[in-house]
Structure formats: C-alpha cells, structure tokens
N, C-alpha and C positions, 0 to 999 in steps of 0.2 A: 735699501732693501729691494725696491722695485727693479733697480738695474741688475742686482745680483740674480734675482729670479729670472729676468729675461735671458741672461747669459746661460744659466743652468738649463733652461728649457730647451736650448739648442742641442744639448748632449745627453739629457737623462729624461726618464719618465717621472713626472712629478706625482708623488703620493699625496693623498688627501686625508684629512682627519674626519670627514663626515661618515656616519654610518648610513649607507645607501640601501635602498630597498632590494629585496630578493623574493622569490616566490617558491612555494613548496606545498605539499599536500600530504595526506596520509599514505599516498602511494610513493614509491621511490622516484624522485625527480632530480633534475639538475638545478642548482642554484645559480640564477643570473644576478650577479652582484652589481648594483649601481644603475641609476637611471636619471639622476639629476645633478645639477651643479650647485654647490653651496652659495649662499648670498655673499656678494663681495668678491667672488672669484671671476676674473675675466674669462670669457670664452676663448679658447686658444685659436690661433690662426691655423690654416690648413696648408700653408705653403710647404714645399718640399724642403727637407733638411739635408738633402744630399749635396754633394759637390765640395764638401769640406776636405781639407788636407789631413791625411792620416799621420799620426805620430806627433812628436813635438811636445811642447809644454804649454798648458793653459793656466794662466795666473788670474785668479778672481780676487778682487779686493772688496772687502765689506767693512761696514762700520761697527759691527758688533761680533762677539764671539758666539760659537754654537752653544746651545743650551744643554743638550744631552746627545751624545753620539752612540750610546748603548741602545740597540734596537728595542730592548725591553723597557726602556724608559722614554724614548724620544716621542715628542708630541707637538713640537713646534715646526712650522714650515721651513725655517732656516736649517733645521737639522736634516730634513729629508733630502737636501742636496747631497749629503754624504751617505745616509743610510740607503737611499734608493739605488746607488751604484755599487755599494759594498755588500749589501744584504739582499737575499732573495726571500721575500715574504711569500706566503702561499699564493697570493694573487697580486697583480700589479696593473698599472695603467701604462699603455703605450704612449709615446709622445703624441701631443695634439689630441688626446682623448681623455675626457674626464668621466665618461659615462659607460665605457666598455672595458671593464677589467678583464684581463686574460690570465689563465693559469701561469704561474711563475715557477715556484718550487713545486706546486701541485701539478699533477699530470693532466687533470681534467677538472671540469666544474664539480663542486661538492655534490654528493648525493644525499638528499634529504628523505627521511622516512619516519615511520612511527608518529605520524601526525605532527611533523616538524619538531620532534624531540630526539631525533637521532641523526647525526652527521657523519658521513664516511668520506674520507679524502685519501686518494692515492697520490703519493709523491713521486717525482721523477727519479729514475735510476741514473747514476753516473754523475750527479752533482757532488762536488767535493769541497771540503773546507780548505781555506788558504793555509800556508805554513804558519805555525809549526805543527798543526793538527794533521793536515794532508789527507785524511781518510774520506771515504764516501759518506754523504749525509744519509741518515736512516730515519724512519718514523719516530724512533726513540728520541732523536734530537728535536723533533717538533713537539713531542710530549714535554720535553724539558723547557721549551719556550713557554708553554702554558704555565709550568711551575714557576719559572722566573718572573713572569708578569705579575704573579700574585705574591711574590717574595717582598716583604717590607724593606729589605735591604736594597732591592732594585728600585722600589718606590715609584712604580708607575702610577700616575695620578688619575687615569681615566678607565682602567680596565673593567671595573665593576659595572660601568654603564653599558658595556657590551657583553661581558662574559659571566655576569652573576648567575644567569640561569643554568650554567654548567654544574652538574652534580658534584658537590664537594668543593666547588671553587670559593664560596664565601669564607670557608674556614681553613683553606689550604695553607696559606701563609708561607708558601715556598716549598712545602712538602708535596708528596704524591697527591694527585687529584683523582678520586675514584671514577669520575666521569670521563677521564681522558686516558686512552690506552692505545698502545701500538699492537694491533692484532696480528701483524706480521712485519717483516722488515721494511715494507714500503706503504703500509696502510695505517692511518690514524682514525680512531672511532671516538666520537664525542657524544656523550649522553647528557640530555638536558632534563631539568625538572619542570620546565614550562615549554610550550610550543613556540620557542623563540629562535629557531634555527636560522631564519633569514638574517636576523640582526647579528648573531654570532658570526655567520659567514661573511657578512658585509664588512666586519672589522678586520678581516684577514688580509686586506690590502695595506694595513698599517704595519709599521716595522716590528711590532711585538711578535708577529707570527714567524719571523725569520728563525731558522733553527740555531741551536747552540749546543755544542758538545759537552754533555754533563761531566764527563771524566776530566775535562780540561777547565770548564768554567765554574764548576761548583765551588772550588776552593776560593775563588775570587768573590763569589756571591755570598759566601759565609761572612765576609767582612761587612761592617756597617759604617758607611754605605758600601755597596758592592764596588769592587775594584776592577770589574771586567773591562771597563772602557780602556784601561791602561794595558790590557792584554788581548783585546778583542780580535777575533778572527772573522773572515769574510767568506761569502759564498758567491758574491757577484763578480763582475768583470774587473773591479778595482778592489784594493785593500789599502788600509792605512799602513804606511811604511813602518816596518818593525825590524827588530834584530833577530838573530837565530833562535833566541829563547821565546820570541813572541812579544817582547816588550814594545809597546806603541808609545806610551807616555814619554815625552821628551825627545822622541824620534819622529814618528809620524804625526803626532799631535802635541803641540805646545800650547797649553791653555792660555787664552788671551792673546795668542800671537799667530799661530798658523796650524793648518792641517795639510798634510801631503799625501796624496793618493798615488799609488803605483799599480801597475798591472798585477792582477792575481794570477800567478803562474798555473794554478789548478783550475781556472775557469775554462769550461768547454763550451764553445759557441753552439755546438749541436744540441745542447740541452736548454738553450736560452733564446727567448725572442729577441734579445739584443745582439743579433747575429752580425750586425755591421761593425761591431767593435773588433779590434785586432789584438794580437799578442805583442806588438812592438812596444818597446820600453817608452813610457811617457809618464808625466806627472801632472796632476791637477792640484794646484796649490790655492789655498784660501788664506789670505793674510789680513789680520785685524789691524786697522790703522786708527 
C-alpha cells in the first residue's frame, strides 16, 4: 500500500476523504476549502517533481484490487489513484499540497450567501467527456452527480455526512433534488436547509462531485447495483481504456487483475491545472498480484 501511494504521488494529486473547514457569512463570499491534514497522513515533501521523461508506460503493482472506481461511490484512498486522474471533481489538490484545494471543474471558489444556506458554483467552459460521449460538460452534468450520489443503486456510503443539509437530499434516492439546480449552462446553485455551506463545499474535493452525463449514465444507474463502472467516461487527462461503444469492463478494467489507463483524447490542458501532462500515447497499468 505505502509503496503504491509513493509512486502515485509522483504523477497525480492525491484526493482526501476529510471534510475540511471553509468560511462564509450572510454576505456573498468565496469558500476557502481546507486547512488541515487528517491524522495519520504524512506531510508531503516539497521537492520538485520535474525532470521526468514524457511518454512511455508506467506499471504499478499492488497487493489488492480497487474497491470502487465509480466516482459516485469511491471513498478508499486506493481508488483515488484512478479517480483523481480520470475524473475532474469540482475542486482538487495539487501535488504536494493537502491544504490548498484549487478549482478543478469549477471555474472559481464557490460563492456562499444567504447566511451559508446558498452555494453558487460556476464551472469551466470547454471541458469535455471522453469517448464515446465526447460533448462539453455542462452544469446539468454536475446536477446529475448530486442525483447519483444519493441513488441507492450507486450506494455511496458517506454522502449524508456531507450533503444531508441540501434541500430534498435526504429523500431524493436518485431522483431530482429540489435544492440543486442548473441556473444556466455553466452555473450550479445549491440551496440548504441549514447554514452548512462550508461543509458541503469541503466535500467537493471528493470524487462524487465529478460530472456524469445523464443521457448516457442513467440507464446504467437504473441497474442494482449500478453498472456505470463498466461503461464509465472520464473528464481528466486519462481514461480507462474502452472500446468504441464505451465498454470498460474486461478491457480497461479486469476485476481482481488490472486497470489500464490511456490518454483521454478530449482532455484540453488549457482548462486544467494539470498542464504538464501531454497528449502522447501512454498507459498506466495497475496489476493485482
């Protein structure tokens, strides 16, 4: 486990499972997510990660399989090695930083208002889903991420701890959530029943906030359990290898055996803080032994 984590830290930003503090008031403010490091997590080193050779294949050997690769379900650190390079959550951590999250899919820090009971988030323009979806990500795809995380077929084990204050979330069960709306193509508005906006925003560094295309994913989420992992699309610089129909299971992911990542051809470096990545063909394999 520790050796795997060390290798992955050299190439990705490690996501954390802790809900970290943020600030807000009755006035419209920006949420600063994160200020502490969870117990047991080693403080990262600050040495430069530059100088590596571009391209090629990186093989990572680990002693256990991934738990959940679906971003709506992932909550183990071992899974974040995949989700943090294939999915763009609303906010993320840069390498060597556990306390300064940056806007990822979001364009800027969340705006908090109405006494910490209203959250407004603008998402970036030009972010696109990997094949076979291929289209631009919109605010409606973030709204569907909220619906997915409450869907019992997805079975996220922790979402209520962060998202229960959202209006309608406790009874949503995968359907529309009254408190989460796309007010325009690139804006998401979240209404709360309690002044808990900092906690809700803090959780947006986790994989659940990555967008999902409803017209593509919903049919898989209607299965119990959801079969989205087997057809999952990406928004990050990498994607699980798939075929033309989008099938991942047995191609890019073989349960208990391997996961193979390839470049996402629709990833645009100009929209991403991971600008040092390239479009050259490469694979990152993780093989269970």
